[in-house]
Backbone of each chain as ProteinMPNN parsed JSONL, in Angstrom:
{"seq_chain_A": "XXXXXXXXXXXXXXXXXXXXXXXXXXXXXXXXXXXXXXXXXXXXXXXXXXXXXXXXXXXXXXXXXXXXXXXXXXXXXXXXXXXXXXXXXXXXXXXXXXXXXXXXXXXXXXXXXXXXXXXXXXXXXXXXXXXXXXXXX", "coords_chain_A": {"N_chain_A": [[7.003, 29.785, 9.093], [10.002, 29.185, 10.199], [12.04, 27.295, 9.832], [11.402, 25.87, 7.629], [12.452, 27.44, 5.562], [15.078, 26.733, 5.504], [18.147, 26.172, 4.532], [19.43, 23.289, 2.568], [21.908, 20.964, 3.062], [23.581, 18.427, 1.295], [25.803, 15.501, 1.809], [27.461, 13.589, -0.502], [27.916, 10.464, -0.861], [28.021, 7.757, -1.562], [28.183, 5.769, -4.299], [25.982, 4.488, -5.355], [23.385, 4.305, -7.713], [20.704, 4.406, -7.236], [20.744, 5.685, -4.521], [21.745, 8.03, -5.121], [20.057, 8.907, -6.885], [17.814, 8.95, -5.211], [18.733, 11.065, -3.25], [19.054, 13.306, -5.027], [16.63, 13.245, -5.586], [15.559, 14.642, -3.345], [17.081, 16.879, -3.274], [15.708, 18.569, -5.344], [12.95, 18.462, -4.657], [13.549, 20.375, -2.323], [14.941, 22.714, -3.248], [12.452, 23.138, -4.703], [10.418, 23.847, -3.059], [11.274, 26.373, -2.218], [13.823, 26.568, -0.913], [17.299, 26.742, -0.483], [19.954, 24.725, -1.754], [22.727, 23.013, -1.421], [25.557, 20.762, -2.344], [27.935, 18.077, -1.843], [29.98, 16.713, -3.595], [31.671, 13.425, -2.473], [34.144, 10.729, -2.619], [32.342, 7.837, -4.041], [30.479, 8.772, -5.265], [31.227, 10.71, -6.503], [32.171, 10.059, -9.239], [29.796, 10.473, -10.863], [30.117, 12.691, -11.671], [31.918, 13.714, -13.692], [32.919, 14.341, -16.819], [31.008, 13.332, -20.09], [30.435, 10.791, -18.869], [28.596, 7.969, -18.582], [26.952, 7.022, -15.88], [25.651, 4.19, -13.765], [25.806, 2.538, -11.746], [25.303, 0.163, -9.119], [24.965, -0.919, -5.67], [25.298, -3.25, -3.707], [22.333, -3.561, -2.543], [21.2, -2.055, -4.08], [21.628, -3.598, -6.323], [20.183, -6.156, -6.731], [17.543, -4.742, -6.858], [17.788, -4.134, -9.43], [16.559, -4.663, -12.403], [13.953, -3.738, -11.438], [14.363, -1.212, -11.437], [15.625, -0.696, -14.053], [13.427, -0.881, -15.841], [12.039, 1.134, -15.099], [13.233, 3.256, -15.536], [13.593, 2.912, -18.521], [10.821, 3.409, -19.067], [11.034, 6.136, -19.194], [10.571, 7.015, -16.434], [11.765, 7.577, -14.589], [15.023, 9.554, -14.106], [18.573, 9.962, -15.441], [21.133, 10.672, -13.657], [23.085, 12.904, -14.709], [20.711, 13.942, -16.113], [19.149, 15.141, -13.929], [20.995, 16.769, -12.454], [21.454, 18.793, -14.193], [19.026, 19.819, -14.088], [18.845, 20.848, -11.414], [20.718, 22.38, -11.195], [19.885, 24.566, -12.707], [18.033, 25.648, -11.263], [18.892, 26.476, -9.178], [20.797, 25.005, -7.427], [23.746, 24.462, -5.776], [26.853, 22.946, -6.533], [29.525, 21.119, -5.227], [32.913, 19.531, -4.951], [34.847, 17.16, -3.441], [37.974, 17.721, -2.668], [40.124, 16.207, -1.773], [38.971, 13.607, -2.637], [39.046, 13.948, -5.424], [41.756, 13.702, -5.929], [42.161, 10.968, -4.714], [40.702, 9.468, -6.584], [42.145, 10.405, -8.501], [41.183, 12.378, -10.53], [40.744, 15.242, -12.597], [39.85, 18.848, -12.367], [39.436, 19.526, -14.624], [38.231, 17.438, -15.87], [35.617, 17.485, -14.894], [32.015, 18.179, -14.827], [30.353, 20.879, -16.282], [28.748, 22.276, -14.334], [29.633, 22.02, -11.871], [31.086, 24.093, -9.251], [32.659, 24.621, -7.509], [35.903, 23.016, -6.153], [36.478, 22.054, -2.8], [37.374, 21.74, 0.514], [36.151, 19.343, 3.403], [36.144, 20.848, 5.616], [35.768, 23.673, 4.575], [33.414, 23.091, 3.191], [31.421, 22.606, 5.378], [31.723, 24.802, 6.928], [30.681, 26.661, 5.265], [27.942, 25.632, 4.714], [26.872, 26.528, 7.174], [24.251, 26.759, 9.54], [22.492, 25.235, 8.115], [20.806, 22.376, 7.279], [22.187, 18.95, 7.195], [22.218, 16.248, 5.028], [23.508, 12.933, 4.891], [24.502, 10.621, 2.312]], "CA_chain_A": [[7.373, 28.853, 9.739], [11.489, 29.559, 9.758], [12.368, 25.883, 9.382], [10.857, 25.838, 6.118], [13.139, 27.676, 4.676], [16.574, 26.785, 6.259], [19.039, 25.581, 3.68], [19.69, 22.16, 2.966], [23.342, 20.385, 2.221], [23.554, 16.86, 1.268], [27.055, 14.649, 1.091], [26.956, 12.265, -1.3], [29.004, 9.616, -0.748], [27.572, 6.416, -2.191], [27.7, 5.644, -5.914], [24.751, 3.495, -5.66], [22.3, 4.737, -8.353], [19.557, 4.577, -6.215], [20.994, 5.912, -3.329], [22.129, 9.165, -5.923], [18.803, 9.516, -7.442], [16.867, 9.783, -4.292], [18.979, 12.333, -3.012], [18.651, 14.422, -5.944], [14.627, 13.93, -5.395], [15.223, 15.668, -2.049], [17.236, 18.314, -3.826], [14.753, 19.054, -6.432], [11.912, 19.331, -3.725], [13.879, 21.422, -1.571], [14.616, 23.604, -4.47], [10.455, 23.367, -5.438], [10.043, 24.456, -1.553], [12.21, 27.5, -2.019], [14.96, 26.252, -0.149], [18.547, 26.645, -1.224], [20.421, 23.241, -1.912], [24.089, 22.56, -1.594], [25.627, 19.187, -2.752], [29.28, 18.107, -1.673], [30.108, 14.936, -3.497], [33.018, 12.55, -1.879], [34.441, 9.134, -3.362], [32.138, 6.631, -4.994], [29.357, 9.564, -5.739], [32.327, 11.436, -7.886], [32.336, 9.461, -10.66], [28.6, 10.859, -11.724], [30.367, 14.452, -11.829], [32.769, 12.915, -14.721], [32.327, 14.42, -18.271], [30.924, 12.24, -20.821], [30.602, 9.518, -18.647], [27.205, 7.812, -18.113], [26.951, 6.16, -14.853], [24.488, 3.745, -13.386], [26.34, 1.771, -10.667], [24.541, -0.143, -8.161], [25.798, -1.507, -4.559], [24.396, -4.804, -3.069], [20.941, -3.57, -2.066], [20.25, -1.669, -5.378], [21.706, -4.741, -7.292], [18.921, -6.983, -6.29], [16.294, -4.378, -7.592], [18.194, -3.841, -10.657], [15.444, -5.065, -13.113], [12.808, -2.787, -11.374], [15.178, 0.305, -11.884], [16.037, -0.61, -15.34], [12.199, -0.564, -16.093], [11.309, 2.286, -14.676], [14.603, 3.946, -16.839], [13.101, 2.571, -20.205], [9.628, 4.021, -19.299], [11.229, 7.406, -18.399], [9.941, 7.426, -15.062], [13.021, 7.924, -13.426], [16.19, 9.818, -15.206], [19.82, 9.487, -15.531], [21.698, 11.839, -12.53], [23.285, 13.858, -15.516], [19.761, 15.165, -16.138], [18.729, 15.445, -12.726], [22.155, 17.521, -12.152], [21.457, 19.981, -15.02], [17.72, 20.687, -13.553], [18.731, 21.176, -10.243], [21.661, 23.755, -11.275], [19.009, 25.96, -13.378], [17.048, 26.297, -10.127], [19.926, 27.418, -8.229], [21.757, 24.375, -6.497], [25.388, 24.403, -5.816], [27.648, 21.59, -6.584], [30.832, 20.961, -4.611], [33.267, 18.542, -5.002], [36.061, 16.88, -2.331], [39.619, 17.862, -3.306], [40.743, 14.837, -1.504], [38.632, 12.52, -3.309], [39.741, 13.681, -6.972], [43.416, 13.285, -5.586], [42.275, 9.68, -4.547], [40.23, 9.134, -7.914], [42.725, 10.951, -9.974], [40.185, 13.224, -11.606], [40.931, 16.542, -12.482], [38.69, 19.695, -12.399], [38.832, 19.872, -16.019], [36.973, 16.436, -16.465], [34.542, 17.569, -14.191], [30.679, 18.845, -15.55], [30.447, 22.306, -16.037], [28.018, 22.078, -13.42], [30.329, 21.925, -10.691], [30.591, 25.201, -8.795], [34.207, 24.482, -7.065], [36.252, 21.966, -5.409], [36.841, 22.465, -1.766], [37.678, 20.149, 1.614], [35.194, 19.322, 4.236], [35.946, 21.885, 6.907], [35.279, 24.532, 4.013], [32.154, 23.08, 2.732], [30.957, 22.534, 6.665], [31.623, 25.951, 7.083], [29.789, 27.443, 4.365], [26.519, 25.2, 5.316], [26.115, 27.127, 8.312], [23.038, 26.289, 9.888], [21.998, 24.227, 7.025], [20.532, 20.698, 7.553], [22.887, 18.15, 6.729], [22.365, 14.673, 4.92], [24.599, 12.313, 4.267], [23.738, 10.275, 1.745]], "C_chain_A": [[9.615, 28.924, 9.424], [12.205, 28.255, 9.287], [12.251, 25.675, 8.129], [11.619, 26.113, 5.132], [14.69, 27.901, 4.984], [16.851, 25.732, 5.042], [19.324, 24.272, 3.463], [20.72, 21.532, 2.102], [23.162, 19.112, 2.545], [25.063, 16.449, 0.899], [26.658, 13.612, 0.381], [27.939, 11.849, -1.381], [29.382, 8.238, -1.615], [27.498, 6.62, -3.649], [27.084, 4.772, -6.251], [23.603, 4.286, -6.564], [21.347, 5.228, -7.685], [19.231, 5.421, -5.116], [21.127, 7.747, -3.834], [20.523, 9.789, -6.186], [18.022, 9.656, -6.38], [17.521, 11.019, -3.524], [19.066, 13.596, -3.952], [17.291, 14.764, -5.77], [14.545, 14.802, -4.146], [15.763, 16.966, -2.392], [16.31, 18.93, -4.281], [13.312, 19.532, -5.61], [12.188, 20.537, -2.77], [13.918, 22.828, -2.206], [12.861, 24.132, -4.746], [10.122, 24.018, -4.079], [10.541, 26.158, -1.377], [13.178, 27.537, -1.22], [16.44, 26.337, -0.954], [19.367, 25.281, -0.95], [21.856, 23.524, -2.231], [24.53, 21.093, -1.448], [27.51, 19.444, -2.237], [29.387, 16.811, -2.303], [31.734, 14.515, -2.987], [33.085, 11.033, -2.691], [33.408, 8.659, -4.173], [31.274, 7.661, -5.611], [30.072, 10.491, -6.553], [32.223, 11.493, -9.268], [31.057, 10.212, -11.464], [28.737, 12.266, -12.11], [31.179, 14.34, -13.197], [32.327, 13.482, -15.978], [32.18, 13.122, -18.972], [30.725, 10.871, -20.324], [29.178, 9.336, -18.165], [27.012, 7.023, -17.368], [25.758, 5.798, -14.059], [25.06, 2.333, -12.529], [25.371, 1.225, -9.432], [25.187, -0.999, -7.06], [24.662, -2.63, -4.727], [23.16, -4.462, -3.134], [20.357, -2.988, -3.269], [20.437, -2.669, -6.489], [20.423, -5.266, -7.163], [17.373, -6.297, -6.632], [16.792, -3.841, -8.986], [17.147, -3.735, -11.798], [14.285, -3.983, -12.733], [13.302, -1.505, -11.811], [15.103, 0.159, -13.16], [14.452, -0.311, -15.843], [11.838, 0.551, -15.927], [12.06, 3.514, -15.521], [13.683, 3.759, -18.275], [12.169, 3.383, -20.063], [9.745, 5.402, -19.025], [10.677, 8.086, -16.85], [11.096, 8.06, -14.194], [14.621, 8.439, -14.738], [17.682, 9.259, -14.797], [20.261, 10.91, -14.455], [22.152, 12.975, -13.169], [21.899, 14.795, -15.466], [19.373, 15.502, -15.019], [19.65, 17.024, -11.96], [21.648, 18.673, -12.787], [20.113, 20.757, -14.5], [17.948, 21.565, -12.377], [19.751, 22.443, -10.036], [20.743, 25.0, -11.596], [18.227, 25.967, -12.169], [17.514, 26.377, -8.829], [20.515, 26.343, -7.516], [22.981, 24.356, -6.651], [25.978, 23.051, -5.752], [29.152, 21.887, -6.32], [31.36, 19.948, -4.72], [34.528, 18.556, -3.797], [37.482, 16.993, -3.095], [39.959, 16.566, -2.937], [40.309, 13.696, -2.178], [39.066, 12.662, -4.905], [40.659, 13.201, -6.722], [42.85, 11.359, -5.619], [41.807, 8.833, -5.983], [40.67, 9.251, -8.928], [42.015, 11.477, -10.872], [40.73, 14.571, -11.523], [40.053, 17.482, -12.676], [38.295, 19.641, -13.752], [37.816, 18.682, -16.483], [35.995, 16.074, -15.897], [33.168, 18.09, -14.955], [31.058, 19.95, -15.314], [29.567, 22.64, -14.659], [28.471, 22.634, -12.162], [31.022, 23.308, -10.308], [32.134, 25.233, -8.357], [34.367, 23.461, -6.478], [37.066, 22.361, -3.87], [36.996, 20.99, -0.854], [36.623, 20.673, 2.452], [34.87, 20.415, 5.006], [35.502, 23.253, 5.568], [33.543, 24.649, 3.491], [31.002, 23.357, 4.395], [30.593, 23.992, 7.015], [30.844, 26.843, 6.307], [28.079, 26.97, 4.131], [26.121, 25.923, 6.436], [25.492, 26.227, 9.287], [21.882, 25.253, 9.018], [21.458, 22.956, 7.63], [21.385, 20.103, 6.84], [22.584, 17.03, 6.495], [23.485, 14.011, 4.403], [24.108, 11.143, 3.331], [24.967, 8.959, 1.096]], "O_chain_A": [[10.186, 28.65, 8.368], [12.948, 28.311, 8.308], [13.227, 25.218, 7.534], [11.691, 25.485, 4.076], [15.351, 28.92, 4.782], [16.133, 24.806, 4.667], [19.597, 23.831, 4.579], [20.664, 21.464, 0.874], [22.753, 18.644, 3.608], [25.583, 16.914, -0.115], [25.698, 12.871, 0.594], [28.914, 12.446, -1.837], [30.43, 7.814, -2.104], [26.837, 7.525, -4.158], [27.336, 4.139, -7.276], [22.854, 4.973, -5.87], [21.162, 6.438, -7.552], [18.131, 5.824, -4.739], [20.703, 8.631, -3.09], [20.021, 10.833, -5.771], [17.325, 10.665, -6.488], [16.779, 11.947, -3.203], [19.139, 14.749, -3.527], [16.766, 15.877, -5.761], [13.606, 15.571, -3.94], [15.236, 18.016, -2.027], [15.95, 19.943, -3.681], [12.708, 20.588, -5.802], [11.392, 21.428, -2.475], [13.237, 23.804, -1.893], [12.358, 25.243, -4.916], [9.331, 24.949, -4.225], [10.151, 26.934, -0.503], [13.461, 28.634, -0.739], [16.497, 25.915, -2.109], [19.34, 24.837, 0.198], [22.163, 24.203, -3.211], [24.025, 20.32, -0.633], [28.156, 20.492, -2.247], [28.963, 15.819, -1.711], [32.734, 15.217, -3.135], [32.148, 10.44, -3.225], [33.522, 9.13, -5.304], [31.264, 7.457, -6.825], [29.395, 11.107, -7.377], [32.192, 12.384, -10.118], [31.252, 10.541, -12.634], [27.882, 12.946, -12.677], [30.837, 15.284, -13.909], [31.207, 13.091, -16.308], [32.826, 12.1, -18.74], [30.797, 9.893, -21.067], [28.576, 10.193, -17.518], [26.809, 5.932, -17.901], [24.943, 6.635, -13.671], [24.645, 1.206, -12.8], [24.696, 2.071, -8.846], [25.985, -1.844, -7.464], [23.683, -2.819, -5.449], [22.59, -5.16, -3.973], [19.202, -3.273, -3.587], [19.668, -2.71, -7.45], [19.516, -4.573, -7.623], [16.322, -6.935, -6.685], [16.047, -3.073, -9.595], [16.878, -2.582, -12.134], [13.716, -3.393, -13.652], [12.622, -0.781, -12.537], [14.374, 1.019, -13.654], [14.383, 0.813, -16.341], [11.165, 1.035, -16.837], [11.499, 4.487, -16.024], [13.207, 4.717, -18.884], [12.285, 4.352, -20.814], [8.739, 5.995, -18.638], [10.492, 9.225, -16.422], [11.079, 8.907, -13.301], [15.032, 7.875, -15.752], [17.897, 8.334, -14.014], [19.7, 12.001, -14.56], [21.898, 14.061, -12.649], [21.831, 15.936, -15.008], [19.13, 16.705, -15.115], [19.197, 17.938, -11.271], [21.362, 19.622, -12.057], [20.03, 21.985, -14.463], [17.47, 22.691, -12.239], [19.717, 23.262, -9.118], [20.761, 26.09, -11.025], [17.374, 26.811, -12.443], [16.921, 26.364, -7.75], [20.98, 26.898, -6.521], [23.394, 24.216, -7.802], [25.591, 22.172, -4.982], [29.856, 22.659, -6.971], [30.57, 19.008, -4.642], [35.048, 19.572, -3.336], [37.851, 16.285, -4.032], [40.098, 15.75, -3.848], [41.109, 12.778, -2.362], [39.381, 11.673, -5.566], [40.774, 12.066, -7.185], [43.208, 10.627, -6.542], [42.374, 7.823, -6.399], [40.302, 8.77, -10.0], [42.142, 11.113, -12.041], [41.148, 15.013, -10.453], [39.124, 17.011, -13.333], [37.119, 19.688, -14.115], [36.856, 18.842, -17.236], [35.412, 14.994, -15.996], [33.523, 18.539, -16.045], [31.871, 20.255, -14.442], [30.086, 23.509, -13.96], [27.89, 23.498, -11.505], [31.66, 23.734, -11.271], [32.832, 26.008, -9.011], [33.396, 22.784, -6.139], [38.165, 22.916, -3.881], [36.859, 19.807, -1.166], [36.183, 21.822, 2.458], [33.75, 20.908, 5.143], [34.551, 23.873, 6.043], [32.767, 25.601, 3.407], [30.048, 24.134, 4.441], [29.46, 24.361, 7.325], [30.361, 27.831, 6.86], [27.209, 27.649, 3.587], [24.913, 25.933, 6.676], [25.996, 25.211, 9.766], [20.803, 24.755, 9.337], [21.949, 22.663, 8.72], [21.534, 20.578, 5.714], [22.531, 16.329, 7.506], [24.283, 14.483, 3.593], [23.064, 10.659, 3.767], [24.6, 8.126, 0.267]]}, "seq_chain_B": "XXXXXXXXXXXXXXXXXXXXXXXXXXXXXXXXXXXXXXXXXXXXXXXXXXXXXXXXXXXXXXXXXXXXXXXXXXXXXXXXXXXXXXXXX", "coords_chain_B": {"N_chain_B": [[-20.755, 14.314, -11.088], [-18.152, 14.021, -8.95], [-15.037, 15.862, -7.26], [-11.999, 14.895, -5.759], [-11.52, 16.209, -3.826], [-14.154, 15.875, -2.691], [-16.202, 17.453, -2.894], [-19.114, 18.507, -4.651], [-19.03, 18.939, -8.418], [-20.013, 18.971, -10.649], [-20.776, 19.905, -13.818], [-19.253, 21.485, -14.142], [-16.196, 23.03, -15.707], [-12.985, 23.433, -14.949], [-10.997, 26.792, -15.774], [-8.086, 27.304, -16.935], [-4.879, 29.226, -17.406], [-2.985, 28.669, -17.926], [-1.213, 25.622, -18.85], [0.434, 22.235, -17.581], [2.003, 19.679, -18.672], [2.242, 17.026, -16.822], [2.575, 13.777, -17.324], [2.996, 10.581, -16.606], [5.305, 11.02, -15.002], [7.686, 10.849, -12.421], [7.482, 10.699, -8.811], [9.92, 12.954, -7.685], [9.312, 14.845, -9.628], [6.749, 16.102, -11.049], [5.97, 18.031, -8.846], [8.586, 19.329, -8.781], [8.616, 20.186, -11.465], [6.218, 21.928, -11.572], [6.901, 23.83, -9.927], [9.032, 25.425, -11.236], [7.581, 26.024, -13.558], [5.762, 27.459, -12.307], [6.883, 29.785, -12.334], [6.491, 31.309, -14.779], [4.063, 31.742, -14.618], [1.896, 34.449, -14.408], [0.989, 36.7, -11.886], [-2.027, 35.992, -10.203], [-3.006, 34.307, -11.981], [-4.066, 31.283, -13.46], [-2.678, 27.763, -13.204], [-2.765, 24.643, -14.898], [-2.069, 21.525, -13.849], [-1.346, 18.425, -15.303], [-1.407, 15.379, -14.273], [0.128, 11.906, -13.289], [0.552, 10.596, -11.224], [-0.269, 9.648, -8.097], [0.912, 10.629, -6.033], [0.698, 13.708, -6.348], [-1.637, 14.529, -5.617], [-1.614, 14.409, -2.564], [0.867, 15.969, -2.345], [0.839, 18.359, -3.289], [-0.605, 19.735, -1.906], [0.909, 20.496, 0.196], [2.738, 21.628, -0.887], [1.784, 24.005, -2.161], [0.714, 25.549, 0.507], [3.687, 25.699, 1.659], [4.839, 27.304, -0.654], [2.88, 29.397, -0.552], [0.959, 29.485, -2.714], [-2.304, 29.188, -4.203], [-4.106, 26.468, -3.793], [-6.898, 25.491, -6.007], [-8.5, 23.388, -7.216], [-8.726, 19.73, -7.31], [-9.046, 17.396, -9.717], [-10.043, 14.345, -10.989], [-10.046, 12.321, -13.447], [-10.397, 9.37, -15.388], [-7.926, 8.048, -14.946], [-6.222, 10.106, -14.872], [-4.72, 13.091, -13.399], [-5.962, 16.027, -12.635], [-4.955, 19.543, -11.647], [-5.41, 22.386, -10.227], [-3.779, 25.476, -9.902], [-3.943, 28.269, -8.404], [-1.509, 31.196, -8.471], [-0.473, 33.157, -6.342], [1.825, 34.776, -5.562]], "CA_chain_B": [[-18.981, 14.181, -10.603], [-17.431, 14.686, -7.424], [-13.759, 15.835, -7.342], [-11.493, 14.559, -5.086], [-12.037, 16.999, -2.401], [-15.697, 15.715, -2.278], [-17.56, 18.347, -3.25], [-19.483, 18.348, -6.453], [-18.641, 20.029, -9.562], [-21.413, 19.196, -12.081], [-20.049, 19.824, -15.196], [-17.949, 22.645, -14.123], [-14.85, 23.004, -15.558], [-11.958, 24.96, -14.553], [-10.14, 27.526, -16.631], [-6.629, 27.504, -16.777], [-4.254, 30.15, -18.334], [-1.434, 28.023, -18.493], [-1.244, 24.028, -18.642], [1.768, 21.83, -17.691], [1.922, 18.106, -18.767], [3.449, 15.595, -15.858], [1.94, 12.694, -17.559], [3.655, 9.589, -16.667], [6.294, 11.66, -14.533], [6.647, 10.215, -10.875], [7.708, 11.719, -7.83], [9.518, 14.641, -7.119], [9.247, 15.499, -10.994], [5.656, 16.783, -11.077], [6.104, 19.162, -7.994], [9.5, 20.228, -9.145], [8.358, 20.947, -12.623], [5.406, 22.806, -11.36], [7.513, 25.276, -9.211], [9.752, 26.037, -12.475], [6.482, 26.712, -14.784], [5.077, 28.532, -11.771], [7.823, 31.222, -12.605], [6.169, 31.838, -15.957], [2.662, 32.271, -14.663], [1.531, 35.905, -14.223], [0.241, 36.596, -10.621], [-3.657, 35.866, -10.346], [-3.354, 33.569, -13.124], [-4.237, 29.815, -13.05], [-2.261, 26.778, -13.852], [-3.404, 23.258, -14.555], [-0.9, 20.48, -14.173], [-2.013, 17.1, -15.857], [-0.225, 14.042, -13.706], [-0.725, 10.517, -13.35], [1.504, 10.129, -10.219], [-1.013, 9.308, -7.108], [1.32, 11.265, -4.73], [0.998, 14.905, -6.215], [-2.6, 14.888, -4.564], [-1.096, 15.285, -1.201], [2.241, 16.652, -2.293], [0.54, 19.529, -4.113], [-1.236, 20.669, -0.882], [2.142, 20.885, 1.146], [3.768, 22.874, -1.512], [0.807, 25.177, -2.028], [0.978, 25.82, 1.689], [4.793, 26.363, 1.496], [5.195, 28.547, -1.297], [1.985, 30.443, -0.401], [-0.036, 29.719, -3.684], [-3.465, 28.596, -4.177], [-4.773, 25.193, -4.745], [-7.945, 25.523, -6.419], [-9.158, 22.504, -7.327], [-8.15, 18.853, -7.827], [-10.079, 16.665, -10.398], [-9.633, 13.014, -11.385], [-10.719, 11.959, -14.751], [-9.728, 8.278, -16.514], [-6.656, 7.947, -14.271], [-5.52, 11.72, -14.87], [-5.33, 13.854, -12.219], [-5.807, 17.594, -13.4], [-4.622, 20.355, -10.307], [-5.554, 23.759, -10.611], [-3.266, 26.657, -8.815], [-3.872, 29.916, -8.679], [-0.315, 31.959, -8.304], [-0.59, 34.279, -5.364], [2.867, 35.657, -5.123]], "C_chain_B": [[-18.984, 14.898, -9.407], [-15.968, 14.968, -7.898], [-13.112, 15.355, -6.092], [-11.456, 15.14, -3.916], [-13.307, 16.934, -2.078], [-16.69, 16.564, -2.482], [-18.129, 18.446, -5.032], [-19.308, 19.155, -7.059], [-19.855, 20.006, -10.421], [-20.383, 19.059, -12.922], [-19.119, 20.77, -15.211], [-16.48, 22.282, -14.586], [-13.923, 24.161, -15.492], [-11.336, 25.637, -15.587], [-9.14, 27.61, -16.202], [-6.263, 28.299, -17.69], [-2.981, 29.443, -19.036], [-1.444, 26.202, -17.946], [0.096, 23.551, -18.583], [1.365, 20.193, -17.539], [3.024, 17.471, -18.167], [3.082, 14.006, -15.872], [2.873, 11.651, -17.353], [5.242, 9.777, -15.648], [6.074, 10.882, -13.143], [7.601, 10.885, -9.957], [9.358, 11.811, -7.706], [9.1, 15.138, -8.658], [7.834, 16.46, -11.475], [5.56, 18.242, -10.121], [7.447, 19.755, -8.916], [9.367, 21.047, -10.517], [7.258, 22.042, -12.777], [6.207, 24.081, -10.678], [8.723, 25.946, -10.208], [8.667, 26.556, -13.155], [6.184, 27.723, -13.652], [5.813, 29.97, -11.677], [7.266, 31.83, -13.647], [4.72, 32.217, -15.906], [2.34, 33.654, -13.983], [0.429, 35.701, -12.307], [-1.388, 36.627, -10.912], [-4.039, 34.825, -11.166], [-3.386, 31.885, -12.711], [-3.385, 29.028, -13.945], [-2.565, 25.631, -13.425], [-2.252, 22.311, -14.636], [-1.697, 18.843, -14.043], [-0.923, 16.115, -15.264], [-0.612, 12.91, -13.711], [-0.303, 10.071, -11.731], [0.187, 10.396, -9.122], [-0.47, 10.766, -6.088], [1.342, 12.861, -4.871], [-0.412, 15.342, -5.631], [-2.617, 15.627, -3.475], [-0.017, 16.278, -1.299], [1.634, 18.083, -2.307], [0.094, 20.579, -2.668], [-0.386, 20.975, -0.177], [2.813, 22.003, 0.121], [3.026, 23.799, -2.03], [1.027, 26.156, -0.842], [2.191, 26.57, 1.591], [5.157, 27.453, 0.826], [3.993, 29.701, -1.528], [1.093, 30.94, -1.783], [-1.454, 28.996, -3.584], [-4.244, 27.41, -4.817], [-6.28, 25.226, -4.747], [-8.857, 24.5, -6.302], [-8.172, 21.079, -7.627], [-9.267, 17.763, -8.331], [-9.321, 15.124, -10.741], [-10.505, 12.208, -12.319], [-9.899, 10.941, -15.446], [-8.066, 8.084, -15.977], [-5.59, 9.247, -14.41], [-5.781, 12.74, -13.911], [-4.803, 15.302, -12.598], [-5.992, 18.378, -11.79], [-4.742, 21.766, -11.036], [-5.099, 24.587, -9.218], [-3.411, 27.755, -9.363], [-2.355, 30.354, -8.117], [-0.537, 33.321, -7.581], [0.656, 35.437, -5.313], [4.105, 35.213, -5.884]], "O_chain_B": [[-19.541, 15.914, -8.992], [-15.606, 14.361, -8.905], [-13.903, 15.447, -5.154], [-11.345, 14.43, -2.917], [-13.767, 17.749, -1.278], [-17.885, 16.376, -2.254], [-17.585, 18.44, -6.136], [-19.345, 20.288, -6.579], [-20.519, 20.978, -10.779], [-19.384, 18.343, -12.848], [-18.282, 20.922, -16.102], [-15.742, 21.47, -14.028], [-14.021, 25.342, -15.825], [-11.079, 24.875, -16.519], [-9.023, 27.992, -15.037], [-6.908, 28.377, -18.735], [-2.335, 29.565, -20.077], [-1.665, 25.784, -16.81], [0.968, 24.102, -19.256], [0.698, 19.635, -16.668], [4.182, 17.317, -18.553], [3.188, 13.203, -14.945], [3.836, 11.822, -18.101], [6.102, 8.899, -15.578], [5.018, 10.425, -12.705], [8.484, 11.61, -10.416], [10.011, 10.77, -7.635], [8.341, 16.105, -8.592], [7.969, 17.441, -12.207], [5.165, 19.317, -10.572], [7.219, 20.645, -9.736], [9.811, 22.177, -10.722], [7.219, 22.858, -13.697], [5.989, 25.237, -11.042], [9.271, 26.984, -9.84], [8.799, 27.754, -13.406], [6.336, 28.902, -13.974], [5.413, 30.983, -11.103], [7.448, 33.047, -13.636], [4.154, 32.836, -16.807], [2.678, 33.745, -12.803], [-0.4, 34.903, -11.87], [-1.858, 37.296, -11.834], [-5.194, 34.399, -11.171], [-2.772, 31.407, -11.758], [-3.236, 29.314, -15.133], [-2.69, 25.292, -12.248], [-1.495, 22.412, -15.6], [-2.328, 18.314, -13.127], [0.23, 16.058, -15.689], [-1.75, 12.702, -14.132], [-0.947, 9.189, -11.164], [-0.415, 11.448, -9.336], [-1.185, 11.635, -5.589], [1.813, 13.511, -3.938], [-0.457, 16.474, -5.149], [-3.121, 16.716, -3.2], [0.079, 17.248, -0.548], [1.912, 18.892, -1.421], [0.379, 21.761, -2.474], [-0.704, 22.007, 0.414], [3.307, 23.073, 0.475], [3.729, 24.689, -2.508], [1.419, 27.311, -1.01], [2.148, 27.793, 1.462], [5.678, 28.435, 1.354], [4.035, 30.617, -2.35], [0.663, 32.066, -2.031], [-1.553, 28.141, -2.703], [-4.809, 27.344, -5.909], [-6.918, 25.033, -3.712], [-9.824, 24.528, -5.541], [-7.041, 21.219, -8.094], [-10.165, 17.328, -7.61], [-8.101, 14.962, -10.699], [-11.495, 11.56, -11.981], [-8.878, 11.283, -16.044], [-7.143, 8.0, -16.788], [-4.402, 9.26, -14.086], [-6.9, 13.184, -13.652], [-3.643, 15.658, -12.801], [-6.818, 18.033, -10.945], [-4.278, 22.113, -12.122], [-5.571, 24.556, -8.081], [-3.112, 28.161, -10.486], [-2.031, 29.682, -7.139], [-0.742, 34.386, -8.163], [0.508, 36.639, -5.093], [5.177, 35.794, -5.713]]}, "name": "protein", "num_of_chains": 2, "seq": "XXXXXXXXXXXXXXXXXXXXXXXXXXXXXXXXXXXXXXXXXXXXXXXXXXXXXXXXXXXXXXXXXXXXXXXXXXXXXXXXXXXXXXXXXXXXXXXXXXXXXXXXXXXXXXXXXXXXXXXXXXXXXXXXXXXXXXXXXXXXXXXXXXXXXXXXXXXXXXXXXXXXXXXXXXXXXXXXXXXXXXXXXXXXXXXXXXXXXXXXXXXXXXXXXXXXXXXXXXXXXXXXXX"}
């Protein structure tokens, strides 16, 4: 089946940890199934890629489940985004950041983690994804 | 003793060439780690994955079908799930 090997592109917009986490879960499973994965970080998701910054931010919905999430994190059931990033990168995922969002949040390329492949605009990203499946998180 | 695929396995214990400990890990980690570990397993050899996340019982079937590996057996003992997969390619 051809669709099985179709690449997956995810646009990470939300900075809420629960959404980021699940987006990464989708990336890891796609990689496990032998699919290519490309991730594009915009707006509030960008802060998770800043070097030396440990972020666990939650939006309103996530906030109401904070206790549950913290329990699972303590038990090691769920990991920090930086750990998932390293693992996904090791399996071949590509990480791109939105140039416009970098300007907006005043983040320079040097401040971003080494896993980041390139910064680019949305047009370049969409051109690069071709016929991939696209998700917006 | 029966395995969860419904066949009687008696005291049969399957021999694995490699093992992967996914104890306590939640979806999607057992499947993701299996896919990484499988690269180190030689073709024709058997990997045993030990997990506690129930989801692996169905997800490993899809993973094997998609990646072209053979699911040999799934056994459950004292809350531990033992999955045996043969690397085919």
